[in-house]
N, C-alpha and C positions, 0 to 999 in steps of 0.2 A: 503493498500499500504505501502510496504517496502521501505524506503528511505536512500540511503548510502551518508556517507560523508567521503572520503577517507582525508588520508592529501595530502596536495599540495607539489608537489616534484620540481616544476619549481624554476630554481636558485633564492635564495632568496627569496622568496614567502612566506610570513607568515601571509596571510590572509586564512580565513577557510569560509566556503559556508553557514554553520549554526552556530549561537550564540545558547549557552545553552538556552535562553528565548524562539527562535525560535522553537529550539525542543521541548520545552514545549508545545508552542501551537501546534503542527503538533501532538504530542502526543495525546492531549486532544480531536483533532479532529477524533483519531483512528488510526493515521499512526504508523508504527513500525519505528523506526530512528535506524540506526546502524551506528556508529562513529568508525574512525579508533583511536587508542589510540594514544593521542599526537596530534591529527589534530587541536586541538584549542590552543595549547601553545603559537605559533608565535603571536597570538592575545591576549594573557594573558587571556587564558581559560583555566582552569586545567580540568582535565579529571572526578574529582570527581563532578564539576560543571555538567556535561553532564550526569552522573549518577543519580545527584539529580534532573533531568529536564525529566528523564523518558528516557534516551539513551541507547542502548544496547551496551557498549564497546568492540571492537575486536582488537586483537593486531596487525593483519595482511591486507595490502590493500586487497589482494586477496578475503580475507572473506567477506570484506564490497562490492567488485565488484562482486561477486558472488552471493552474499546474497540477492541484492537488484534491485527491480523493476526499480527505477528511482536514477540513482546518482547525486547527486548536487555537482558541483565544481565551484572554483571561475577561474581558467585558462583552457585552452584547455588540453586535456589529452597529456602527453609525450610519446615520442616513446615506452617506456618501459610497458606505460598502454596500447597501441593499442591491445595487446591480450585479455583484459578484455572486450572489445566492443562485443556486440552479437546483434541478431535481437530482442529479446524480451526485452530490454531495452531503457528506456530512460534517453537519457544525457541532463542536463540542467545546461549550464554554457556558459561562455564566449568562443567563438569559432575562429572568425575573420577568417572564412575559405577562403576568395578572396586572402588573403597571406599564405593559409596552403595548396598547392596542395596534399602533401602525406597524409593529415590528411583527407580531402577530400575522398580522395579514399580509404582510410582502412573504414571509414564510411560506406561509398556506398557498401563497400564489404561486411563489417558485417551486414548490415540491420540496424542499429541502428537508432532509431526515434531522433534526433539532434535539440533542440531547443536551438536558440543562444541568448543569453541575449541581444546582440549589436543590435538585429534583431526585437525585440520585439517593436512594434510602434502601437501607438496610432492613431486614425482617425484624429488628429490634426496633425500628423507628428513627435511629442514627440517621443521621445526613453529612456522610463521610466527607464529601468533597465542598461541603459547607462551613463544616467545623472548622478548619484551621483558619479561615477569613473573619469567621465570627469571634474567634479567639483575640485576633488581631484587632478587629473593630471595638469589641468588649473594651479591650486593655487601653486602646485609644481614647476611647470616649472619655476616659477620667482625665488623660492629658488635656484634653480639650477643654474639658469644665476646669481645670485649674488655670489655664492660660486665660480663657476670657473671663473669669472670675477678677482677673488683675483690673485694676481702674483703668489704666494705660488702655486696655482693650476692651473698654466699655462697660467692664461687669462692675461688681458691687463692691470690690476693692477685698474681698475675703480671703485667707489662705485656707487652702482646703483643710489642712490638718487643726487650725487654729495655732495656740501656744497655750501655754500653762496659765490659767486664770482668765482664758479667752474662749468662748466657745467655738467650735470647729465648724465647717460647713457641714449642710444637710444634703445628701444626695439622696434621690429617689429614683429607684431603678424598676420599672415596668417589664416584667417578665424575669423568670430565674433559669432560663437556660443558660445556653453556651456563652452568648454576650452578656447576660445578666449576672453570671457567676464572674466571667471575669472582670467584668467592670467592678462588681463588689470586691473581688480580691486587692485589687488595684486602690480603690477609693479606701478600703479599710487600710490597707499598707501606709497610705499617705496619712492616716488619722482623722480621714473624716466620720461622721454620723451617716450609716448608710439606711435605707429602708428599701427591702425588697419586697415587691407585690407581684403575687402569681395566683394563679385558679389551683394548682397543684398542691393540697397540703402536704402530701408525700415528699415534694420537691422541696418545698419551706420547711421541713422537718430536716431533709436532709442537709440542706445549705446551713441552717441554724446549730448542726452537730459538727459540721467541717471548716465553716468559717468563724475567723476569732475576730473580735475587735468590738466597738459601737454599732452592734447589727441589731434591727428589726424587722421581723417578717410580718406579714401582713395577707390575708387573705384578700382575693382581688373583688372589689363591687365599686361601686360609683361613689359611696361617701370616703371609703378609706382611699381612692385616688383622688378625690378632690380635696379631702383635709392635706394629705400626705405634698401634694403637688403645689399647695396654697403656701406652705412653708418652707419649700425647697429651696436652697440654692441652686442646684443643680438635679435636672431631669435626663436620665437615659431611658428612650424608648426601645426596649428589644423584644417585640412581641412577634412571634413567629407562627404562621400556620401553613406548612409546607405547599409551594405553588401558588399559595392564594394570597388575595389582597388583605394586608393587615387591617385589625380591627381598628376602629377611631376610639382610643380609651380617653384620651386628654380633649376637651372640648375646647372651642375658643373662649367660654366663659371661663374654665379653670387657667387658661393661660393667661386672662384678664387678671385673675387673682393673685398672682405670683408677684414677687417683689421685683420691683425695677433694678434691671443689671443683674438678674438672675439668668440661666443658661440653659438650655434643652439642646439635646444631643439626640435627633431622631436616628437609630441606627436603622429602624425599619423602612426608612425612606426608598429603600430600592423595592419595596412591596407595595409603594403608595403611601406609607407611612403611617403610625399608629397616634398621632397628634394632628388636631383637627387644622391647626396654624401651618401646618409644616408644608414646604413644596422644596423641591430639590434645587439643591446647589452644587457648584463645582469647587474643586480645590483653589482656581484662581479668583474666586470671590464667593467663600466658604460661608458667611454669615449674613444675616440680615436681622433688625428689630422689629418687633410688632408686640404691641401692648407693652413696650420698654422692656421685653425679653428677647435676650439673642438667642436666635434660632440658627443651630450649625446643622445642614441637611445633606451633608456631601455623599454622594451617591456610590462612591468608590474608596473610602476611607483608608483601606489597607496600600492603596496604590500609593500614600505618601511615606510608606516605608517599603518599597519595593523589593528591598534586596531580602529581607525577613518574608516579606508575603511570598514572594515568587518560591524561595524555598520550602516555606511552609505548604503552598500550593502542588508543587510538583510532587511531594510526598505521597499526595493522595491522589493526584490524577495519573500519575504515571501507569502503574498496574491496569486501571482500566483502558487508557491508550493503548497497552501492551498486546489486551486482549482482543479489542477491535481492529488492531494493525493486522494480527495473525488469524482472523478467521471472517466468513462472511458475518456481516452486521445482524442479520437476522436470527442467524444461528446463535450468536453470542447473547443477544438480548433474550431468546427463549432460556438460555441456561442460566443468565445471571441475573436475578429477579430483581437486583440493585439499579442495574444498567435498565433493564425494563421499565422500570418506573421515573427512569432519568426521559424518558422519550416523552417530548411534547408534540413534536408535529412529524408525520411520517406520509410521504405522497400526497401532500395536499390536506391530509385529515387532520385536526387537532385531536390529539390523544391525552389531553391532560384536562380532567373534568373542572379543576380550581380556574383555569385560565378561561374555559369556556363560559363557567358562571360569571366572572368578573365581565366578559365583554360580550355576553347574551351572544355566543356562539356554540355550533353544533359539536358535539364531544362525540366521538368516535372511540369504543374502547378498542385498545391496542393488540386485545384478544379478539377480536372480530376481523381487524386487518389480517390476522394471519388466518385465518380460516378461509377468509376470501382469496 
């Protein structure tokens, strides 16, 4: 199989889909890997490293897209890349189609087989290809809150951990999953008071046992969210329903009740966001103020730490890429239930129920397409 790695072109996206080491592994298994010149520079990988690993370097993105049976990316195709999508292509990347109606339409019209990293799911419910980026984003969210709480950056002028004799900042985390638990670790480590709100009592019990510091856990309901957000210096939105749009847990009225100069980081913005006032932002213009509250809603947060993020992503995507490269895709997804769940579009059909519900589109179960 010919696997293509184009350079990421989303705003300030410096990650790359394959490291030179991953390329070498794929080449050893018989794959041919086409890499666009400069694709790895943002993550610190020079073109020569890719050549030494067996990659074929091509100067233009078009040549990579057109010459590959499978395209591996980090972020969803941007509008200028839509023309490259075609029927005889596998696209393996983060897609977040529930928040991308136009891209969903384009993939269906092109007939592209699209496998979304974020919906590849183990039988246990774990999302193995989303997990490392959730870990990065969760940890970054607290760095972001600490930064924007500084007066010079428009915040309340509070130190996250306080000092002896002075209260620390209050950080509220919506969702106790991978993003939320990693955010809590960072915030507690910096001395903040942390409140985690979740619907799962067993998860809250577990977090109460393993996290140490100034921690409060609360069951998720309207009143608990409203009261906690009102008194928060920083809020992290980390709610996830796999493949679906995030529920709006924080209303506009709740945001308006917050203290001036407080900070919201909506990590769920990739899936539409869980804060009513959140709208997507980018690294070059990451924040805006609404109701005197700073909103940070960057859709590719891990792109700011590409060296760490690229290695973490490759650790989990490479084994799946090698499976796809060595066999017929349909046979692979029949045998591998986790990849089966990752297929969002196939031969012009939408195979993801949550995406269909988000955009009022017809959904066709993948099993039905196999039978036909």
